[in-house]
C-alpha positions in Angstrom: 0.9 -1.2 -7.4 -0.9 -3.9 -9.3 0.3 -7.5 -9.9 -0.9 -9.6 -12.7 -3.0 -12.5 -11.4 -0.4 -15.1 -12.7 2.3 -13.6 -10.5 0.5 -12.8 -7.3 1.7 -14.0 -3.9 5.3 -14.0 -4.9 6.3 -10.8 -3.0 6.5 -8.6 -6.1 4.2 -5.9 -4.9 5.8 -5.9 -1.4 9.3 -5.6 -3.0 8.1 -2.7 -5.2 6.5 -0.8 -2.3 9.5 -1.2 -0.1 11.9 0.0 -2.8 9.6 2.9 -3.5 9.6 3.9 0.2 13.4 3.6 0.4 13.7 5.9 -2.6 11.2 8.3 -1.2 13.1 8.5 2.1 16.4 8.9 0.2 15.0 12.0 -1.5 13.8 13.5 1.8 10.3 12.3 1.8 8.7 11.7 5.2 5.1 10.8 4.4 3.4 8.5 2.0 -0.4 8.0 1.5 -1.9 4.7 0.5 -5.5 4.3 -0.6 -6.7 0.8 -1.1 -10.4 1.1 -0.7 -12.1 -2.1 0.4 -9.8 -4.5 -1.4 -9.0 -7.3 1.1 -5.8 -8.4 -0.6 -4.5 -4.9 -0.9 -5.3 -4.1 2.7 -3.6 -7.3 3.9 -0.5 -6.3 1.9 -0.2 -2.9 3.4 -1.0 -4.1 6.9 1.8 -6.6 6.5 4.4 -4.0 5.7 4.5 -3.0 9.4 4.6 0.7 8.7 4.8 3.2 11.5 2.6 6.2 12.2 -0.3 4.6 10.4 -3.5 6.5 10.2 -6.6 4.6 9.1 -9.8 6.0 8.0 -13.0 5.1 6.1 -14.7 7.1 3.5 -18.4 6.6 2.8 -20.0 7.6 -0.4 -23.7 7.8 -1.1 -24.8 6.9 -4.6 -28.0 8.5 -5.6 
C-alpha cells in the first residue's frame, strides 16, 4: 500500500489494509505476509495495526 505524500497521516493506508484483511478473511484466508523492509513509517503503520500471531524477521543482503 502506498499513499501519495500529500495524503499521508490521514489513515488511508490503515483503512485499506484493514479492509483488505477483512476481505481476505471473508474468503477463507488465514495468513497474510507483509514485507516492509527498513521503512520506518511502514513499520510503524503495521506495528500499529495490532495484528496477532506476528512473526518478525530480518533479511540481510550482501552487495558485492
